[in-house]
KEMI-123310 format. One record per atom (N, C-alpha, C): x, y, z; residue in one letter; atom name. Coordinates in Angstrom, 1 decimal. Layout:
% residues N
        x        y        z   residuo   atomo
        X        Y        Z         A      CA
...
//
This chain:
% residues 133
        x        y        z   residuo   atomo
    -14.9     16.9     -8.4         M       N
    -13.6     17.2     -7.4         M      CA
    -14.2     17.0     -5.6         M       C
    -15.0     16.9     -5.3         K       N
    -15.4     16.5     -4.0         K      CA
    -14.9     15.1     -3.7         K       C
    -15.1     14.3     -4.8         Y       N
    -14.9     12.9     -4.7         Y      CA
    -13.4     12.9     -4.7         Y       C
    -12.4     13.5     -5.3         D       N
    -11.1     13.4     -5.2         D      CA
    -10.6     13.5     -4.0         D       C
    -10.8     14.4     -3.0         K       N
    -10.4     14.9     -1.9         K      CA
    -11.1     13.6     -1.1         K       C
    -12.2     13.1     -1.3         I       N
    -12.6     12.2     -0.1         I      CA
    -11.9     10.7     -0.5         I       C
    -11.8     10.4     -1.6         L       N
    -10.7      9.5     -2.3         L      CA
     -9.3      9.3     -1.6         L       C
     -8.8     10.5     -1.9         G       N
     -7.4     11.1     -1.2         G      CA
     -7.5     10.9      0.3         G       C
     -8.1     11.1      1.0         W       N
     -8.0     11.0      2.3         W      CA
     -8.4      9.3      2.7         W       C
     -9.1      8.8      2.0         I       N
     -9.6      7.4      2.0         I      CA
     -8.1      6.8      1.9         I       C
     -7.2      7.2      0.8         A       N
     -5.9      6.3      0.3         A      CA
     -4.9      6.8      1.5         A       C
     -5.1      8.2      2.1         V       N
     -4.0      8.4      3.1         V      CA
     -4.5      7.6      4.4         V       C
     -5.9      7.5      4.9         A       N
     -6.0      6.5      6.1         A      CA
     -5.6      5.3      5.8         A       C
     -6.2      4.2      4.6         I       N
     -5.4      2.9      4.5         I      CA
     -3.7      3.1      4.4         I       C
     -3.3      4.1      3.7         G       N
     -1.5      3.9      4.0         G      CA
     -1.5      4.3      5.4         G       C
     -1.9      4.9      6.4         F       N
     -1.5      4.7      7.8         F      CA
     -1.8      3.4      8.3         F       C
     -2.9      2.9      7.9         F       N
     -3.4      1.7      8.4         F      CA
     -2.2      0.5      8.3         F       C
     -1.8      0.4      6.9         L       N
     -0.9     -0.3      6.3         L      CA
      0.6     -0.1      7.1         L       C
      0.7      1.2      7.6         L       N
      2.1      1.8      8.0         L      CA
      2.1      1.2      9.8         L       C
      1.1      1.2     10.3         V       N
      0.8      0.4     11.8         V      CA
      0.7     -0.7     11.8         V       C
      0.4     -1.4     11.0         L       N
     -0.1     -2.7     10.8         L      CA
      1.0     -3.9     11.3         L       C
      1.8     -3.7     11.1         P       N
      3.0     -4.5     11.9         P      CA
      3.3     -4.3     13.2         P       C
      2.9     -3.3     13.7         R       N
      2.8     -2.9     15.0         R      CA
      1.6     -3.6     16.1         R       C
      0.6     -3.4     15.3         A       N
     -0.3     -3.7     15.7         A      CA
     -0.7     -5.2     15.7         A       C
     -0.6     -5.9     14.6         I       N
     -0.3     -7.1     14.6         I      CA
      1.2     -7.6     14.3         I       C
      1.8     -8.0     15.3         P       N
      3.6     -7.9     15.0         P      CA
      3.8     -9.0     14.2         P       C
      5.0     -9.2     13.7         I       N
      5.2     -9.9     12.8         I      CA
      5.9    -11.3     14.0         I       C
      6.5    -12.4     13.5         C       N
      7.5    -13.1     14.2         C      CA
      8.6    -12.6     14.7         C       C
      9.3    -12.6     15.8         T       N
     10.2    -12.4     16.2         T      CA
     11.6    -13.4     15.8         T       C
     11.1    -14.4     15.2         G       N
     12.3    -15.5     15.4         G      CA
     13.5    -15.3     14.3         G       C
     14.6    -16.4     14.4         L       N
     15.7    -16.0     14.2         L      CA
     16.1    -17.4     13.1         L       C
     16.5    -17.1     12.0         T       N
     17.5    -18.3     11.2         T      CA
     18.4    -18.9     11.9         T       C
     18.7    -20.4     11.3         A       N
     19.6    -21.2     12.0         A      CA
     20.8    -20.1     12.1         A       C
     21.2    -19.7     11.4         A       N
     22.4    -18.7     11.2         A      CA
     22.3    -17.7     12.5         A       C
     21.1    -17.3     13.1         G       N
     21.1    -16.4     14.0         G      CA
     20.7    -14.6     13.4         G       C
     20.5    -14.9     12.0         G       N
     19.7    -13.7     11.7         G      CA
     18.3    -13.7     11.6         G       C
     18.1    -12.3     11.1         P       N
     16.3    -12.2     10.9         P      CA
     15.4    -13.1     10.0         P       C
     14.4    -13.7     10.4         M       N
     13.5    -14.2      9.2         M      CA
     13.2    -13.5      8.2         M       C
     13.0    -14.1      7.3         R       N
     12.4    -13.3      5.7         R      CA
     11.5    -12.4      5.9         R       C
     10.4    -12.8      7.0         C       N
      9.1    -11.7      7.0         C      CA
      9.7    -10.4      7.8         C       C
     10.9    -10.3      8.2         H       N
     11.5     -9.1      9.0         H      CA
     11.8     -8.3      7.8         H       C
     12.7     -8.5      6.8         Y       N
     12.8     -8.0      5.7         Y      CA
     11.8     -7.5      4.5         Y       C
     10.6     -8.6      4.6         T       N
      9.5     -8.2      3.6         T      CA
      8.8     -6.9      4.6         T       C
      8.8     -7.2      6.1         Y       N
      7.8     -6.0      6.4         Y      CA
      8.7     -4.7      6.5         Y       C
     10.2     -4.9      6.2         Q       N
     11.0     -3.5      6.3         Q      CA
     10.6     -2.9      5.0         Q       C
     10.6     -3.6      3.9         A       N
     10.2     -3.2      2.4         A      CA
      8.8     -2.7      2.6         A       C
      7.7     -3.7      2.7         E       N
      6.7     -3.3      3.4         E      CA
      6.3     -1.4      3.6         E       C
      7.3     -1.5      5.0         F       N
      7.2      0.1      5.4         F      CA
      7.7      1.1      4.7         F       C
      8.5      0.8      3.8         L       N
      9.0      1.8      3.1         L      CA
      8.1      1.9      1.6         L       C
      7.6      1.2      1.0         L       N
      6.8      1.5      0.3         L      CA
      5.7      1.8      0.7         L       C
      5.0      1.3      1.9         T       N
      3.8      1.9      2.5         T      CA
      4.0      3.8      2.8         T       C
      5.3      4.2      2.9         L       N
      5.7      5.7      3.1         L      CA
      5.5      6.3      1.8         L       C
      6.1      5.5      0.8         V       N
      5.8      6.3     -0.8         V      CA
      4.4      5.9     -1.1         V       C
      3.7      5.3     -0.6         A       N
      2.3      5.1     -0.8         A      CA
      1.4      6.3     -0.4         A       C
      1.8      6.6      1.0         I       N
      1.4      7.8      1.7         I      CA
      1.6      9.0      1.2         I       C
      3.1      9.3      0.7         I       N
      3.1     10.6      0.1         I      CA
      2.7     10.3     -1.3         I       C
      2.2      9.7     -2.1         L       N
      1.5      9.7     -3.4         L      CA
      0.1      9.9     -3.1         L       C
     -0.7      9.2     -2.2         A       N
     -1.9      9.6     -1.6         A      CA
     -2.0     11.2     -1.0         A       C
     -1.2     11.7     -0.4         W       N
     -1.3     13.3     -0.1         W      CA
     -0.8     13.8     -1.1         W       C
     -0.1     13.6     -2.2         A       N
     -0.1     14.2     -3.4         A      CA
     -1.3     14.5     -4.1         A       C
     -2.2     13.4     -4.1         S       N
     -3.3     13.4     -4.8         S      CA
     -4.5     14.4     -4.4         S       C
     -4.2     14.8     -2.9         L       N
     -5.0     15.8     -2.1         L      CA
     -4.4     17.3     -2.6         L       C
     -3.4     17.2     -3.2         V       N
     -2.7     18.7     -3.3         V      CA
     -2.7     19.3     -4.4         V       C
     -2.7     18.1     -5.5         L       N
     -2.2     18.4     -6.9         L      CA
     -3.3     19.1     -7.7         L       C
     -3.2     20.0     -8.5         K       N
     -4.3     20.9     -9.1         K      CA
     -4.7     20.2    -10.7         K       C
     -3.8     19.8    -11.4         T       N
     -4.5     19.1    -12.6         T      CA
     -4.9     17.8    -12.5         T       C
     -6.0     17.5    -13.3         A       N
     -6.5     16.4    -13.5         A      CA
     -5.4     15.6    -14.0         A       C
     -4.8     15.6    -15.0         E       N
     -3.9     14.9    -15.5         E      CA
     -2.7     14.6    -14.5         E       C
     -2.3     15.3    -13.5         A       N
     -1.6     14.8    -12.5         A      CA
     -1.9     13.8    -11.3         A       C
     -3.3     14.2    -11.0         R       N
     -3.9     13.9    -10.2         R      CA
     -4.2     11.8    -10.8         R       C
     -4.7     11.8    -11.8         M       N
     -4.8     10.8    -12.7         M      CA
     -3.3     10.0    -12.7         M       C
     -2.3     10.4    -13.0         M       N
     -1.2      9.7    -13.0         M      CA
     -0.7      9.1    -11.5         M       C
     -1.0     10.2    -10.8         T       N
     -0.8      9.9     -8.9         T      CA
     -1.7      8.8     -8.6         T       C
     -2.6      8.6     -8.8         G       N
     -3.8      7.7     -8.6         G      CA
     -3.3      6.2     -9.3         G       C
     -2.8      6.5    -10.5         F       N
     -2.2      5.2    -11.1         F      CA
     -1.1      4.6    -10.8         F       C
     -0.2      5.4    -10.4         T       N
      1.1      5.1     -9.6         T      CA
      1.0      4.7     -8.3         T       C
     -0.3      5.0     -7.5         L       N
     -0.4      4.5     -6.1         L      CA
     -1.1      3.2     -6.6         L       C
     -2.2      3.2     -7.4         A       N
     -2.5      1.6     -7.6         A      CA
     -1.5      0.6     -8.0         A       C
     -0.7      0.8     -8.7         L       N
      0.5      0.1     -9.3         L      CA
      1.4     -0.3     -7.9         L       C
      1.5      0.8     -6.9         L       N
      2.5      0.6     -6.0         L      CA
      1.6     -0.4     -4.7         L       C
      0.4     -0.1     -4.8         A       N
     -0.3     -0.8     -3.7         A      CA
     -0.3     -2.5     -4.6         A       C
     -0.3     -2.7     -5.5         I       N
     -0.4     -3.9     -6.2         I      CA
      1.0     -4.8     -5.5         I       C
      1.9     -3.8     -5.4         V       N
      3.4     -4.3     -5.1         V      CA
      3.3     -4.9     -3.7         V       C
      2.6     -4.3     -2.9         L       N
      2.6     -4.0     -1.5         L      CA
      1.6     -5.2     -1.3         L       C
      0.8     -5.7     -1.9         A       N
      0.0     -7.1     -1.8         A      CA
      0.6     -8.3     -2.2         A       C
      1.9     -8.0     -3.2         L       N
      2.3     -9.0     -3.8         L      CA
      3.6     -9.4     -2.8         L       C
      4.3     -8.7     -2.0         L       N
      5.4     -8.5     -1.7         L      CA
      5.4     -9.8     -0.7         L       C
      4.5     -9.9      0.6         P       N
      4.4    -11.4      1.0         P      CA
      4.3    -12.6      0.6         P       C
      4.2    -12.4     -0.9         E       N
      4.0    -13.9     -1.7         E      CA
      5.5    -14.5     -1.7         E       C
      5.7    -15.8     -1.4         P       N
      6.8    -16.4     -1.3         P      CA
      7.8    -16.4     -3.0         P       C
      7.3    -16.3     -3.8         W       N
      7.6    -16.2     -4.7         W      CA
      8.6    -14.7     -5.2         W       C
      8.2    -13.5     -4.5         I       N
      8.6    -12.4     -4.4         I      CA
      9.5    -12.0     -3.1         I       C
      9.0    -12.0     -2.1         S       N
     10.4    -11.8     -0.4         S      CA
      9.8    -12.9      0.4         S       C
      8.6    -13.0      0.7         G       N
      8.2    -14.1      1.4         G      CA
      7.7    -13.7      3.1         G       C
      7.3    -14.8      3.6         I       N
      7.2    -14.8      5.2         I      CA
      7.3    -15.6      5.6         I       C
      7.8    -16.1      6.7         C       N
      7.9    -17.3      7.4         C      CA
      6.9    -18.0      7.2         C       C
      7.0    -19.4      7.4         A       N
      6.0    -20.7      7.3         A      CA
      4.9    -20.6      8.2         A       C
      5.3    -20.4      9.7         N       N
      4.3    -20.6     10.7         N      CA
      4.5    -19.2     11.6         N       C
      3.4    -18.8     12.3         G       N
      3.8    -17.6     13.3         G      CA
      2.6    -16.8     12.9         G       C
      2.7    -15.4     13.4         A       N
      1.7    -14.1     13.3         A      CA
      1.8    -13.7     11.9         A       C
      2.8    -14.0     11.3         C       N
      3.2    -13.3      9.7         C      CA
      2.1    -13.5      9.1         C       C
      1.3    -14.8      9.2         K       N
      0.3    -15.0      8.1         K      CA
     -1.0    -14.4      8.5         K       C
     -1.0    -13.7      9.8         K       N
     -2.2    -12.9     10.1         K      CA
     -1.8    -11.6      9.6         K       C
     -0.4    -11.2      9.7         T       N
     -0.3     -9.7      9.0         T      CA
     -0.2     -9.8      7.7         T       C
      0.2    -10.8      7.2         A       N
      0.0    -10.9      5.6         A      CA
     -1.3    -10.8      4.9         A       C
     -2.4    -11.5      5.7         F       N
     -3.6    -11.4      5.4         F      CA
     -4.2     -9.8      5.2         F       C
     -3.9     -9.2      6.3         F       N
     -4.3     -7.8      6.5         F      CA
     -3.8     -6.7      5.9         F       C
     -2.5     -7.2      5.4         T       N
     -1.8     -6.5      4.3         T      CA
     -2.3     -6.6      2.9         T       C
     -2.7     -7.5      2.8         A       N
     -3.5     -7.8      1.4         A      CA
     -4.9     -7.3      1.4         A       C
     -5.3     -7.2      2.4         V       N
     -6.7     -6.6      2.2         V      CA
     -6.5     -5.1      2.3         V       C
     -5.8     -4.7      3.1         G       N
     -5.2     -3.1      3.1         G      CA
     -4.9     -2.7      1.6         G       C
     -3.8     -3.9      1.1         A       N
     -3.3     -3.1     -0.2         A      CA
     -4.6     -3.6     -1.2         A       C
     -5.4     -4.2     -1.3         S       N
     -6.2     -4.0     -2.4         S      CA
     -7.3     -3.2     -2.1         S       C
     -7.4     -2.6     -1.0         L       N
     -8.5     -1.5     -1.1         L      CA
     -7.9     -0.1     -1.3         L       C
     -6.3     -0.1     -1.4         L       N
     -5.8      1.1     -1.9         L      CA
     -5.6      0.8     -3.5         L       C
     -5.5     -0.4     -3.7         T       N
     -5.7     -0.4     -5.5         T      CA
     -6.9     -0.1     -5.9         T       C
     -8.0     -0.5     -5.6         I       N
     -9.3      0.2     -5.7         I      CA
     -9.3      1.4     -5.5         I       C
     -8.8      2.3     -4.5         T       N
     -8.7      3.5     -4.2         T      CA
     -8.2      4.7     -5.4         T       C
     -6.8      3.8     -5.5         G       N
     -5.9      4.5     -6.6         G      CA
     -6.5      4.5     -8.1         G       C
     -7.0      3.0     -8.3         A       N
     -7.6      3.0     -9.5         A      CA
     -8.8      4.2     -9.9         A       C
     -9.8      4.2     -8.8         I       N
    -10.9      4.9     -8.9         I      CA
    -10.4      6.3     -8.9         I       C
     -9.5      6.9     -8.4         I       N
     -8.8      8.4     -8.4         I      CA
     -8.3      8.6     -9.8         I       C
     -7.6      7.4    -10.5         A       N
     -7.1      7.5    -11.7         A      CA
     -8.3      7.7    -12.8         A       C
     -9.3      6.7    -12.8         W       N
    -10.5      6.8    -13.8         W      CA
    -11.3      8.0    -13.2         W       C
    -11.6      8.9    -12.4         I       N
    -12.4      9.7    -12.3         I      CA
    -11.7     11.1    -12.5         I       C
    -10.3     11.0    -12.7         N       N
     -9.2     12.2    -12.8         N      CA
     -9.3     12.0    -14.5         N       C
     -9.2     10.7    -14.9         Y       N
     -9.1     10.6    -16.4         Y      CA
    -10.7     11.1    -17.2         Y       C
    -11.5     10.8    -16.6         R       N
    -12.8     11.4    -17.4         R      CA
    -13.0     12.7    -17.3         R       C
    -12.3     13.4    -16.1         Q       N
    -12.3     14.8    -16.1         Q      CA
    -11.2     15.7    -17.1         Q       C
     -9.9     14.7    -17.4         Y       N
     -9.0     15.2    -18.2         Y      CA
    -10.1     15.0    -19.6         Y       C
    -10.3     14.2    -19.7         R       N
    -11.0     14.0    -21.4         R      CA
    -12.5     14.9    -21.4         R       C
    -12.9     15.5    -20.3         G       N
    -14.0     16.4    -20.5         G      CA
    -15.3     15.7    -20.4         G       C
    -15.3     14.5    -20.0         N       N
    -16.7     13.9    -19.8         N      CA
    -17.3     14.1    -18.7         N       C
//
């Protein structure tokens, strides 16, 4: 039971890291030829919204009482973190070809990978508790 709380707080911390990442390592502020924002702007708007959902799920894993609910929350958190890691890829939303976006995308991938692992461990621990092992 204690590991659930520790992993939940780790997931919340990783979520807040991903939330402030575009502010700490800013994305480019370039414009397209038409004068609109570049693809990376829209990618990190989506990252921001999905990260808010991830923080809510991580917080929910701290307050839920049943192992089944925490297991499903951890599984959903892991799936959402996979989407966060894949969002900067060019075949999904993408980022610009040059600029600071590549550095931000690298740290996003690292943070989302850690969040995926944390969510999977939360799901696994609670699955074992749910099955009575």
